[in-house]
KEVONU-796134 format. One record per residue (C-alpha): residue number from 0; residue in three letters; x, y negated, z. Coordinates in Angstrom, 2 decimals. Example, Ala and Ser with C-alpha at 12.3 -4.5 7.8 and 13.67 -1.06 7.14 Angstrom:
BEGIN
+------+------+---------+---------+---------+
: resi : resn :    east :   north :      up :
+------+------+---------+---------+---------+
:    0 :  ALA :   12.30 :    4.50 :    7.80 :
:    1 :  SER :   13.67 :    1.06 :    7.14 :
+------+------+---------+---------+---------+
//
This chain:
BEGIN
+------+------+---------+---------+---------+
: resi : resn :    east :   north :      up :
+------+------+---------+---------+---------+
:    0 :  MET :    3.83 :   17.85 :   53.02 :
:    1 :  SER :    7.00 :   19.93 :   51.85 :
:    2 :  ASP :    7.10 :   21.66 :   48.57 :
:    3 :  HIS :    6.39 :   24.94 :   49.84 :
:    4 :  ASP :    2.62 :   23.30 :   50.12 :
:    5 :  PHE :    2.19 :   22.95 :   46.42 :
:    6 :  GLU :    2.40 :   25.61 :   43.60 :
:    7 :  ILE :    5.28 :   24.25 :   41.13 :
:    8 :  VAL :    4.85 :   24.86 :   37.57 :
:    9 :  ASP :    8.20 :   23.94 :   36.20 :
:   10 :  ALA :    8.15 :   24.26 :   32.23 :
:   11 :  THR :   11.12 :   22.33 :   32.16 :
:   12 :  GLY :   13.91 :   23.40 :   29.63 :
:   13 :  PRO :   14.38 :   23.64 :   25.98 :
:   14 :  PRO :   10.43 :   23.23 :   24.60 :
:   15 :  PRO :    9.27 :   25.87 :   22.42 :
:   16 :  GLU :   10.16 :   25.74 :   18.92 :
:   17 :  SER :    8.45 :   23.55 :   16.12 :
:   18 :  PRO :    6.90 :   25.77 :   13.43 :
:   19 :  ALA :    6.81 :   22.92 :   11.07 :
:   20 :  ARG :   10.01 :   21.35 :   11.29 :
:   21 :  VAL :   11.85 :   20.58 :    8.60 :
:   22 :  GLU :   14.54 :   17.85 :   10.35 :
:   23 :  GLN :   16.32 :   17.93 :   13.66 :
:   24 :  PRO :   14.82 :   15.70 :   16.29 :
:   25 :  ARG :   15.16 :   12.18 :   16.94 :
:   26 :  ARG :   14.69 :   11.80 :   20.60 :
:   27 :  GLU :   15.42 :   14.05 :   23.90 :
:   28 :  PRO :   12.55 :   15.92 :   25.18 :
:   29 :  TYR :   10.45 :   13.70 :   27.40 :
:   30 :  ARG :    9.57 :   15.00 :   30.83 :
:   31 :  VAL :    6.15 :   14.31 :   32.21 :
:   32 :  GLY :    4.63 :   15.71 :   35.55 :
:   33 :  ALA :    1.18 :   15.87 :   36.93 :
:   34 :  VAL :    0.24 :   16.12 :   40.75 :
:   35 :  GLN :   -3.12 :   18.43 :   41.38 :
:   36 :  GLN :   -4.48 :   17.64 :   44.85 :
:   37 :  ALA :   -7.95 :   17.87 :   46.83 :
:   38 :  TRP :   -9.10 :   14.99 :   48.17 :
:   39 :  HIS :   -8.20 :   14.29 :   52.11 :
:   40 :  PRO :  -10.73 :   12.29 :   54.08 :
:   41 :  ASP :   -8.17 :   11.41 :   56.35 :
:   42 :  ALA :   -6.61 :    8.26 :   54.08 :
:   43 :  ASP :   -2.80 :    8.45 :   55.40 :
:   44 :  GLU :   -2.98 :   12.19 :   54.91 :
:   45 :  HIS :   -4.19 :   11.87 :   51.56 :
:   46 :  LEU :   -1.58 :    9.34 :   50.65 :
:   47 :  GLU :    1.20 :   11.39 :   52.02 :
:   48 :  SER :   -0.16 :   14.42 :   49.89 :
:   49 :  LEU :   -0.29 :   12.23 :   46.66 :
:   50 :  ALA :    2.78 :   10.73 :   47.43 :
:   51 :  ALA :    4.72 :   14.16 :   48.53 :
:   52 :  GLY :    3.72 :   15.38 :   44.90 :
:   53 :  ILE :    5.26 :   12.42 :   42.88 :
:   54 :  ARG :    8.36 :   12.96 :   44.62 :
:   55 :  ILE :    8.72 :   16.55 :   43.37 :
:   56 :  ALA :    7.87 :   16.01 :   40.02 :
:   57 :  ALA :   10.28 :   12.56 :   39.65 :
:   58 :  GLY :   12.84 :   14.78 :   41.56 :
:   59 :  ARG :   12.69 :   17.13 :   38.96 :
:   60 :  GLY :   13.22 :   14.25 :   36.29 :
:   61 :  ALA :    9.44 :   13.37 :   35.21 :
:   62 :  GLN :    9.47 :    9.92 :   33.47 :
:   63 :  ILE :    5.86 :    9.78 :   34.25 :
:   64 :  VAL :    3.97 :   11.39 :   36.62 :
:   65 :  CYS :    0.11 :   11.45 :   36.22 :
:   66 :  LEU :   -2.68 :   11.83 :   39.32 :
:   67 :  GLN :   -6.32 :   12.84 :   39.31 :
:   68 :  GLU :   -9.37 :   10.74 :   38.06 :
:   69 :  LEU :  -10.60 :    8.48 :   41.36 :
:   70 :  THR :   -6.90 :    9.13 :   42.87 :
:   71 :  LEU :   -7.73 :    7.41 :   46.35 :
:   72 :  SER :  -11.50 :    8.08 :   46.66 :
:   73 :  PRO :  -13.99 :   10.81 :   47.13 :
:   74 :  TYR :  -15.89 :   11.83 :   43.65 :
:   75 :  PHE :  -18.79 :    9.81 :   45.10 :
:   76 :  ALA :  -21.25 :    9.97 :   41.61 :
:   77 :  VAL :  -22.54 :   13.58 :   42.57 :
:   78 :  THR :  -26.10 :   11.73 :   43.17 :
:   79 :  GLU :  -27.86 :    9.14 :   42.28 :
:   80 :  ASP :  -28.36 :    7.09 :   45.30 :
:   81 :  ARG :  -24.74 :    6.35 :   47.01 :
:   82 :  VAL :  -24.55 :    3.16 :   44.79 :
:   83 :  GLU :  -24.03 :    1.08 :   48.00 :
:   84 :  GLU :  -21.99 :    3.40 :   49.37 :
:   85 :  ALA :  -19.61 :    3.63 :   46.18 :
:   86 :  ALA :  -19.41 :   -0.66 :   46.07 :
:   87 :  GLY :  -16.79 :    0.44 :   49.21 :
:   88 :  PHE :  -14.33 :    2.05 :   47.18 :
:   89 :  ALA :  -14.36 :   -1.16 :   44.40 :
:   90 :  GLU :  -10.82 :   -2.66 :   44.08 :
:   91 :  ASP :   -8.96 :   -5.06 :   42.37 :
:   92 :  VAL :   -6.60 :   -3.32 :   39.73 :
:   93 :  GLU :   -3.88 :   -5.62 :   40.19 :
:   94 :  THR :   -3.89 :   -5.82 :   43.94 :
:   95 :  GLY :   -6.13 :   -2.94 :   44.91 :
:   96 :  PRO :   -4.95 :    0.48 :   47.16 :
:   97 :  THR :   -4.53 :    2.15 :   44.27 :
:   98 :  ALA :   -1.99 :   -0.01 :   42.28 :
:   99 :  THR :   -0.51 :   -1.01 :   46.14 :
:  100 :  PHE :    0.02 :    2.99 :   46.21 :
:  101 :  ALA :    1.16 :    2.98 :   42.21 :
:  102 :  ARG :    3.92 :    0.54 :   42.98 :
:  103 :  GLN :    5.37 :    1.92 :   45.75 :
:  104 :  MET :    5.69 :    5.38 :   44.35 :
:  105 :  ALA :    7.06 :    4.01 :   41.09 :
:  106 :  SER :    9.93 :    1.85 :   43.01 :
:  107 :  GLU :   10.62 :    4.51 :   45.20 :
:  108 :  THR :   11.34 :    7.28 :   42.68 :
:  109 :  GLY :   11.90 :    5.66 :   39.70 :
:  110 :  SER :    9.51 :    7.22 :   37.47 :
:  111 :  HIS :    6.18 :    5.71 :   36.01 :
:  112 :  VAL :    3.06 :    6.64 :   38.11 :
:  113 :  HIS :   -0.45 :    6.81 :   36.87 :
:  114 :  ALA :   -3.45 :    6.59 :   38.65 :
:  115 :  SER :   -7.05 :    5.98 :   38.35 :
:  116 :  LEU :   -9.61 :    3.71 :   40.30 :
:  117 :  TYR :  -12.93 :    2.25 :   40.78 :
:  118 :  GLU :  -12.51 :   -1.24 :   39.39 :
:  119 :  ARG :  -14.60 :   -3.93 :   41.00 :
:  120 :  ALA :  -16.33 :   -6.34 :   38.51 :
:  121 :  GLU :  -16.18 :   -9.87 :   38.52 :
:  122 :  ASP :  -20.09 :  -10.15 :   38.22 :
:  123 :  GLY :  -20.84 :   -8.25 :   41.46 :
:  124 :  GLY :  -22.57 :   -5.63 :   39.61 :
:  125 :  ILE :  -21.15 :   -1.82 :   38.69 :
:  126 :  GLY :  -17.97 :   -1.58 :   37.79 :
:  127 :  PHE :  -15.46 :    0.58 :   35.80 :
:  128 :  ASN :  -13.43 :    3.93 :   36.14 :
:  129 :  THR :  -10.15 :    2.83 :   35.34 :
:  130 :  ALA :   -6.88 :    4.26 :   34.75 :
:  131 :  ILE :   -3.66 :    2.28 :   35.28 :
:  132 :  CYS :   -0.03 :    2.89 :   34.82 :
:  133 :  VAL :    2.74 :    1.10 :   36.91 :
:  134 :  ALA :    6.34 :    0.83 :   35.43 :
:  135 :  PRO :    9.23 :    1.38 :   38.06 :
:  136 :  ASP :    9.64 :   -2.45 :   38.10 :
:  137 :  GLY :    6.05 :   -2.66 :   39.60 :
:  138 :  GLU :    4.51 :   -3.79 :   36.62 :
:  139 :  LEU :    1.06 :   -2.89 :   35.72 :
:  140 :  ILE :    1.54 :   -1.35 :   31.78 :
:  141 :  ALA :   -1.44 :   -0.26 :   31.19 :
:  142 :  ARG :   -5.47 :   -1.07 :   32.14 :
:  143 :  THR :   -7.60 :    1.35 :   30.18 :
:  144 :  ARG :  -11.41 :    1.85 :   30.92 :
:  145 :  LYS :  -13.25 :    4.86 :   30.56 :
:  146 :  LEU :  -15.47 :    4.54 :   27.52 :
:  147 :  HIS :  -17.76 :    7.27 :   27.56 :
:  148 :  ILE :  -20.12 :    7.98 :   31.00 :
:  149 :  PRO :  -21.65 :   10.91 :   31.75 :
:  150 :  VAL :  -25.29 :   11.06 :   32.97 :
:  151 :  THR :  -25.74 :   15.14 :   33.90 :
:  152 :  ALA :  -26.47 :   16.82 :   37.56 :
:  153 :  GLY :  -23.25 :   16.44 :   39.86 :
:  154 :  TYR :  -21.88 :   13.63 :   37.72 :
:  155 :  TYR :  -24.51 :   10.93 :   37.60 :
:  156 :  GLU :  -21.61 :    8.29 :   36.64 :
:  157 :  ASP :  -24.23 :    6.12 :   34.52 :
:  158 :  ARG :  -25.21 :    4.95 :   38.04 :
:  159 :  TYR :  -22.09 :    3.78 :   39.20 :
:  160 :  PHE :  -19.76 :    2.61 :   36.53 :
:  161 :  ARG :  -20.69 :    0.55 :   33.17 :
:  162 :  PRO :  -19.05 :    1.86 :   29.77 :
:  163 :  GLY :  -15.55 :    0.71 :   29.26 :
:  164 :  ASP :  -14.65 :   -2.08 :   26.46 :
:  165 :  THR :  -10.69 :   -1.88 :   26.58 :
:  166 :  GLY :  -10.52 :    0.16 :   23.39 :
:  167 :  TYR :   -7.81 :    2.72 :   22.53 :
:  168 :  PRO :   -4.93 :    1.08 :   23.89 :
:  169 :  VAL :   -1.43 :    2.77 :   22.97 :
:  170 :  ILE :    1.24 :    1.83 :   25.72 :
:  171 :  ALA :    5.02 :    2.40 :   25.48 :
:  172 :  VAL :    6.21 :    4.68 :   28.39 :
:  173 :  GLY :    9.91 :    4.82 :   27.90 :
:  174 :  GLU :   10.55 :    6.08 :   24.15 :
:  175 :  ALA :    7.35 :    7.49 :   24.01 :
:  176 :  SER :    3.75 :    6.17 :   23.00 :
:  177 :  PHE :    1.00 :    6.80 :   25.59 :
:  178 :  GLY :   -3.07 :    6.65 :   25.77 :
:  179 :  PHE :   -4.92 :    6.72 :   28.94 :
:  180 :  PRO :   -8.57 :    7.37 :   28.96 :
:  181 :  THR :  -10.42 :    9.10 :   31.54 :
:  182 :  CYS :  -12.23 :   12.81 :   32.28 :
:  183 :  TRP :  -15.69 :   12.54 :   29.90 :
:  184 :  ASP :  -13.52 :   10.99 :   27.20 :
:  185 :  GLN :  -11.74 :   14.07 :   26.59 :
:  186 :  TRP :  -14.72 :   15.62 :   25.00 :
:  187 :  PHE :  -14.97 :   13.29 :   22.19 :
:  188 :  PRO :  -13.00 :   14.18 :   19.18 :
:  189 :  GLU :  -13.51 :   10.41 :   17.59 :
:  190 :  LEU :  -11.70 :    9.47 :   20.94 :
:  191 :  ALA :   -8.56 :   11.26 :   20.55 :
:  192 :  ARG :   -8.78 :   10.42 :   16.71 :
:  193 :  ALA :   -8.77 :    6.71 :   17.40 :
:  194 :  TYR :   -5.77 :    7.47 :   19.83 :
:  195 :  SER :   -3.58 :    9.19 :   17.51 :
:  196 :  LEU :   -4.38 :    6.36 :   14.50 :
:  197 :  ALA :   -3.41 :    3.64 :   16.69 :
:  198 :  GLY :    0.12 :    5.74 :   17.05 :
:  199 :  ALA :   -0.39 :    8.01 :   20.51 :
:  200 :  GLU :    1.81 :   10.74 :   20.83 :
:  201 :  VAL :    0.50 :   11.69 :   24.39 :
:  202 :  ILE :   -3.03 :   11.21 :   25.80 :
:  203 :  VAL :   -3.34 :   11.76 :   29.58 :
:  204 :  TYR :   -6.83 :   12.24 :   31.34 :
:  205 :  PRO :   -7.49 :   12.10 :   34.82 :
:  206 :  THR :  -10.16 :   14.42 :   35.82 :
:  207 :  ALA :  -12.97 :   15.26 :   38.09 :
:  208 :  ILE :  -14.96 :   18.13 :   36.63 :
:  209 :  GLY :  -15.95 :   21.71 :   38.17 :
:  210 :  SER :  -18.74 :   22.95 :   39.04 :
:  211 :  GLU :  -22.79 :   22.42 :   37.65 :
:  212 :  PRO :  -25.16 :   22.09 :   40.09 :
:  213 :  ASP :  -28.05 :   23.12 :   38.16 :
:  214 :  HIS :  -26.12 :   25.97 :   36.93 :
:  215 :  PRO :  -24.06 :   27.65 :   38.99 :
:  216 :  GLY :  -23.21 :   30.62 :   37.44 :
:  217 :  PHE :  -21.61 :   28.68 :   34.33 :
:  218 :  ASP :  -17.87 :   28.32 :   34.40 :
:  219 :  THR :  -17.27 :   25.78 :   31.90 :
:  220 :  GLU :  -13.39 :   25.64 :   32.76 :
:  221 :  PRO :  -12.46 :   27.78 :   29.43 :
:  222 :  LEU :  -14.29 :   25.30 :   27.38 :
:  223 :  TRP :  -13.17 :   22.02 :   29.22 :
:  224 :  GLU :   -9.40 :   23.47 :   28.06 :
:  225 :  ARG :  -10.21 :   24.49 :   24.69 :
:  226 :  VAL :  -11.96 :   21.41 :   23.86 :
:  227 :  ILE :   -9.14 :   19.17 :   24.70 :
:  228 :  VAL :   -6.22 :   21.41 :   22.98 :
:  229 :  GLY :   -8.72 :   21.69 :   19.92 :
:  230 :  ASN :   -8.57 :   17.76 :   20.17 :
:  231 :  GLY :   -4.64 :   17.64 :   20.61 :
:  232 :  ILE :   -4.48 :   20.20 :   17.54 :
:  233 :  ALA :   -6.66 :   18.10 :   15.36 :
:  234 :  ASN :   -4.64 :   15.27 :   16.05 :
:  235 :  GLY :   -1.11 :   15.61 :   16.63 :
:  236 :  THR :   -1.21 :   14.69 :   20.33 :
:  237 :  PHE :    0.24 :   16.16 :   23.56 :
:  238 :  MET :   -2.50 :   16.50 :   26.14 :
:  239 :  ILE :   -1.88 :   16.03 :   29.88 :
:  240 :  ALA :   -5.45 :   16.85 :   31.89 :
:  241 :  VAL :   -4.86 :   16.37 :   35.64 :
:  242 :  ASN :   -8.08 :   17.78 :   37.60 :
:  243 :  ARG :   -8.77 :   17.55 :   41.27 :
:  244 :  ILE :   -9.50 :   20.63 :   43.35 :
:  245 :  GLY :  -11.36 :   21.42 :   46.54 :
:  246 :  THR :  -15.31 :   20.99 :   47.53 :
:  247 :  GLU :  -16.61 :   17.72 :   47.48 :
:  248 :  ASP :  -20.56 :   19.03 :   48.13 :
:  249 :  PRO :  -22.39 :   19.89 :   45.89 :
:  250 :  LEU :  -18.99 :   20.30 :   43.28 :
:  251 :  THR :  -16.16 :   22.64 :   43.53 :
:  252 :  PHE :  -13.53 :   20.97 :   40.99 :
:  253 :  TYR :  -11.40 :   23.51 :   39.28 :
:  254 :  GLY :   -8.25 :   22.21 :   38.99 :
:  255 :  SER :   -6.36 :   24.16 :   35.90 :
:  256 :  SER :   -4.72 :   20.75 :   35.17 :
:  257 :  PHE :   -2.54 :   21.82 :   32.00 :
:  258 :  VAL :    0.22 :   20.20 :   29.26 :
:  259 :  SER :   -0.30 :   21.20 :   25.69 :
:  260 :  ASP :    1.65 :   20.19 :   22.39 :
:  261 :  PRO :    0.13 :   19.60 :   18.88 :
:  262 :  TYR :    0.51 :   22.99 :   18.36 :
:  263 :  GLY :   -2.19 :   24.30 :   20.63 :
:  264 :  ARG :    0.66 :   26.10 :   22.94 :
:  265 :  VAL :   -0.59 :   25.27 :   26.82 :
:  266 :  LEU :    3.06 :   24.13 :   27.64 :
:  267 :  ALA :    2.31 :   24.34 :   31.79 :
:  268 :  GLN :   -1.04 :   24.89 :   34.05 :
:  269 :  ALA :   -1.99 :   24.55 :   37.33 :
:  270 :  PRO :   -3.81 :   27.41 :   39.05 :
:  271 :  ARG :   -7.78 :   26.38 :   39.97 :
:  272 :  ASP :   -7.83 :   25.99 :   43.69 :
:  273 :  ARG :   -3.98 :   25.40 :   45.33 :
:  274 :  PRO :   -2.14 :   21.67 :   44.89 :
:  275 :  SER :    0.17 :   21.92 :   42.25 :
:  276 :  VAL :    2.92 :   19.87 :   40.71 :
:  277 :  ILE :    3.26 :   20.65 :   37.12 :
:  278 :  VAL :    6.65 :   19.20 :   35.40 :
:  279 :  ALA :    7.19 :   19.97 :   31.70 :
:  280 :  ASP :    9.60 :   18.61 :   28.46 :
:  281 :  LEU :    7.87 :   17.29 :   25.61 :
:  282 :  ASP :    9.47 :   17.43 :   22.30 :
:  283 :  LEU :    7.64 :   14.46 :   20.27 :
:  284 :  GLY :    8.99 :   15.51 :   17.08 :
:  285 :  GLN :    6.34 :   17.76 :   16.75 :
:  286 :  ARG :    4.06 :   15.60 :   16.20 :
:  287 :  ARG :    5.78 :   14.40 :   13.05 :
:  288 :  ASP :    6.56 :   17.71 :   12.01 :
:  289 :  TRP :    2.73 :   19.29 :   12.40 :
:  290 :  LEU :    1.20 :   15.81 :   10.90 :
:  291 :  ASP :    3.37 :   16.15 :    7.66 :
:  292 :  LEU :    2.72 :   19.92 :    7.15 :
:  293 :  PHE :   -1.44 :   19.42 :    8.15 :
:  294 :  PRO :   -1.83 :   15.85 :    7.22 :
:  295 :  PHE :   -5.63 :   15.02 :    9.07 :
:  296 :  LEU :   -4.67 :   11.49 :    9.50 :
:  297 :  ASP :   -3.62 :   10.98 :    5.90 :
:  298 :  THR :   -6.70 :   12.94 :    4.05 :
:  299 :  ARG :   -9.24 :   11.10 :    6.23 :
:  300 :  ARG :  -12.45 :   10.00 :    4.30 :
:  301 :  PRO :  -13.88 :    7.02 :    6.49 :
:  302 :  ASP :  -15.95 :    5.75 :    3.46 :
:  303 :  THR :  -18.20 :    8.55 :    3.91 :
:  304 :  TYR :  -18.25 :    8.25 :    7.94 :
:  305 :  GLU :  -20.62 :    6.08 :    8.29 :
:  306 :  PRO :  -23.38 :    8.45 :   10.02 :
:  307 :  LEU :  -20.82 :    8.79 :   12.72 :
:  308 :  THR :  -21.97 :    5.29 :   13.66 :
:  309 :  GLU :  -25.66 :    5.92 :   14.00 :
:  310 :  ARG :  -27.39 :    6.62 :   16.66 :
:  311 :  ASP :  -31.20 :    7.74 :   17.26 :
+------+------+---------+---------+---------+
//
């Protein structure tokens, strides 16, 4: 796949100014990349399509390249009765095809590679929806299991994944601190807050979201984008949402992958329906600037938050 097959959204160069800045940034801009792609039934074609996108992003200087949810497999949770079929996509986090591919690409390009997979459970039951990040030297530096599991039509993930148990780990990727939750996690303000409190500067959401089978006329893309951007504002974090495209019956994924900053500005966004590579420069000091002016973390009232932990 050549560069011409991708829509390239390049937001490199000086990031937008930081309106709340009172001191000069202490770090150089941090360059990130994301590859938006459809799933290809031919495994070799699919691997090459992702590899081509990674090479483009890395070639433009991305220090990390982020990939979509269930990177190498179809999105199999579209019905309630494909559990046995889906088990064929379960893999080992360290040695499975996703980690192997990520290691190959990280070694080749010199960029960190973030990906997503169906993690096999040791007890033989349903597994986990897991995000990983691999360093250029091959080390698996992050493994984060999806915490929140959707239960809606077309997204029957409760039949396929158990809720994650890895909490909110924050990982150093070069000079930036990252959190690596997954998709449905992006709707929960508590999750973004927990990552921010742990020091995350950038939160990455590998995603598979699109049409709603029971509500075919309802386009949720604007709401999806708005809630992620809003959680970034409320927590002083950069957000990277990398979605799938294409139709995997009955779903049509709406792409629109994007990168936003702590001020709620979308720095770069892919179209809804084309393979795309996003590259953007992040001024990481904007987190400090914004949270110094609007100190959401310091003025919390956790002593009053007991109702948030109650369930009916």
